[in-house]
C-alpha positions, 0 to 999 in steps of 0.5 A, a space after each residue: 273214213 269221212 263222216 257218213 261213209 261206211 265200209 258196210 255192204 248193207 244198202 238202205 231200202 230208203 236212201 233218206 233213212 241214212 240221214 235219220 239214222 245218223 241223227 239218231 246216232 248223235 241223239 243217243 250218244 248225247 243221251 248217254 253222255 258219249 262224245 262223238 268226234 267232230 270228224 265222224 270217225 269213231 275208230 278211236 272210240 272205246 268199243 264199249 261206247 260204240 256198242 252202247 250207242 248201237 244197242 240203244 239205237 236198236 232198242 229205239 228202232 224196235 220200239 218205234 216199229 212196235 208202236 207203228 205196228 200196234 197203231 199207238 204211234 204218238 200216244 
């Protein structure tokens, strides 16, 4: 599949979120030292690596939501 395409049937409530999530994916991968292929196709990556990226993205999104709900965003 081409970069930015997905087989997922999930639809984003905010269409602009797709670009932000894609950027977050690359940031997390870089922090973990995982190289994402230039064409964006992750089918040949190890499941362990893709799972690590997804897990860290989820943790980061939960942390962002908790901060937003508690009113301590940016502090």
